[in-house]
N, C-alpha and C positions, 0 to 999 in steps of 0.2 A: 747252685753257686757258679758252675761253669757257664750256664746260660747268661747270667747277669754279668759275669766277667767279659764275655764276648760282646754282649750288648753295649756295655760301657765303653769298650774299646772301639766298637764300630761308631758309636756316637761321637767319641773323642776324635776319631779319624775324620769324620765328616766335618765337625766343627773346626778343627785345626786346619783342615784343607780350605775351608771357606775363608778363614781368617787370612791365610797366606795368599789366597787368590786376591783378596781385597788389598793386601800389601803390594801386590804386583800391579793391579789395575789402576789404583789411585795415582801413584807416581807416573804411570804411563800417560794418564789423562792430563796431568799437570805439566810434566817435563818432556813428554814424548817417550816412545818405546825405547827401551835399552835392554837388549837380550842378556848381556852379561850381568846386569843388575838382577834381572829376573832369575837367571840360573843360580846366582848366589843366594837369593831368597829361597829358592827351591831346595838348595843343598842344606840350608839351616833348618828348613822344615823337615827334611828327611832325617837329619841327625837328631832332631828332637822327637819326631814321631816314632821311629823304629823302637827305641827302648821303651817308650810310653805304651806301646801295644804289645810288649813282651818279647820283642826280637832281640836275641843275644847274638850280635854280629862279631865275627872274627875275621880280620883282614890281614892277608899276607902279600908280600911283594910290594911294588911301588905303583900306586895309581898314577896313570899318565897325566901330566899337566901340559901337554902339547897336542896339537891337532892330529887326530888319528881315527881309525875305525877300531873300536873294541869289539872283538868277536867272542861271544860267550855261548856256552851251552845253555839250554833253556829248560827250566824246571817249573816255573810258577809265574803268575802275574806279579809276584813280589820282586822278581829279578831286576826290573829297571829301578825300583826303589832302592835296592841294594847298591847299585852302581852309582846312582846320583848322591849317595851318602858321601862319596869321595871324589867324584868326577863331575865337572860341569859339562854336560853334553846333551845331545839330542837322541833319545831312544826312537827306534823304528818299531811301530806297533801295528797290530792288525786293526783295520778300519772300524771293527765292531766296538772297540774300546771308546771311540769318540762319542758313542751313544750312551755310555754308562752315566748314571746320575752323579753329579759332582766331579767324579774322577775324569770323565770325558771332557768336561769344560776346563778343568784344571790342566789336563794334558794339552788341550788346544792352546790355552793361554801361554804355557811354558814351551811351546814349539815342538811337541812330539810330531814325528813324521809318520803319518798314517798310510798304511799299505793295504790295498785290496789284493790278497794273496793269489786269487784265481784270475787276476787281470794282468795280462802281459803289458798293457799300456801303463797301468798303475806301477808295475815293477820297474819299467824303464824310467818313468817320471820320478820315482823315489830314488833311483840310483843317481839321477841328475841332481836331485836335491841334496843327497849325501855329499857328492863332490863339491857342490856349492858351499855347504856348511863347513866342510874341511878347509876349503879355500879361504873362507872368511875367518878361519882361526879357531874353529870349534871341533870338538870330537863328536862322534856318532856311535851309538850302541846298536849293534846288529846281532841277531840270533840266526846264524846260517842254517840251523836245522829246520827252520821254517815253522816249527811247532814245538810244543813242550814234549819232553820225553821222560820216561820213568825207568830207563835201562841204566845199568851200571857204567855204560859207555855212551858216547855221543851217537846220534843218528847221522845219516849221510848229510854232508854239507852241500848247500846250494852254492853254485859257483859265482853268481852275479856280483856280489860284493867283493869277492877276491879278484875277479877280472877288472873291476873298477879300480881297486887298489894297485893292481899290477900295471895297468895302462897309465895311471896318474901318479905313480911313485908315492902312494899314500902309505904311511906306516900302519901296520896291523898290530894290535896288542891283544894276545889271547887272554881270555878270562875264564877261569873255572869257578862254577857256583855249585854249592852242595848244601843240602838241608839235613837236619838231624833225624828226620823220619821221612819215609817214603809217603806217609800220609800228607806231608806238606806239599808234595807235587800236585800240580793242578793240570790234570789231563782229562781227556774225554769231554763229556757234556756237563761236568760239574759246574754249577752256577757260582758266581762270585760270593753272594751273600751266604749261601749254604756252606761253601768251603770256608769262608771267614769264620762263621759261627762254630764250625767243627774244629778248626785248628787253633783259633785265637781264644778259645775257651780254656786252652792249656795255659799253665803259668808262664812257660817260656817256649819260644820257637827258636831253635838253634840254627844259625846259618853261617857258612864259611865261604869266603871269596878269596881267590888267589889270582894276582895279576902277574902275567909273564913279561918277558923282555920283548921289545918291539921287533917286528919282522918286516923286512922290505925286500921285494924281488919283482922283476918284470915277468916272472913265471907264475901264473895263477895256480897251476896245479901244485907247484912247490909250496905256495902259500897255504893252500888247503891242507895238504898232507902234514906240513909242519905244525900248523895251528891245531888241527884235529888230534894229532899225536900228542902234542903237549898237554892239551886238556884231558885226554884219556889217561895220560900218565899221572896226572894230579889227583883224579877223582878217587881212586882206591885209598890213598893215604888220607885224604880229606874225610872220607866216609869213616875210617877207623878213628880218626881224631874226634869227629863229631859223636861217634858212639860212646867214647870215653866221657865226653862232656855231658852227654845226656844221662849216662849212668851215675855220674857224680852229682 
């Protein structure tokens, strides 16, 4: 039964994604590209898809509706889907995702910023694109840990995005993301399909996201410590709340 549940959800994920891609491409061909229209379609897709594949999402705080950099802890490939549920913005993702079937093409169409993590040239180029998107009036999702983590606290934050925010007076909104089970974390060499079948074979996948207040400063070190501390302070309470939700 679990296998067929996961298979059905994977097929639905693929089909709904292809339909939404079509809804983006055709208007672009006829009327020209319009990124705000594209992001609105993507948000509708996320709000429909997540409950359809069993995700029970709990949102706390106020999702920002102004240009900023959202800095969140990183648990899973599902993290960007969680944020686009409430915020129209550009996720920064590792370059490998662009090669994934369907997801990679959908990510390219909807403006995901791809980063080659081991390339300093790519990191600098991505920072320039982040500044450009914010200047255009959009938000950007950044995961300063640089990789997914399975600890009860955040890993060390990389400074690049914070230095950019400090030098350009860009607001940072801290975001804490937590899952109902550590089995939901996507770490190591676990493949997308194998992880999807293992976790989305369950009836529900519990997720909690909490948005903090915006932070602005010309001091990058202060931005890092404030953002990291806030996220670390939220995670224990979120874990306890999720534990109760799972048990009920």
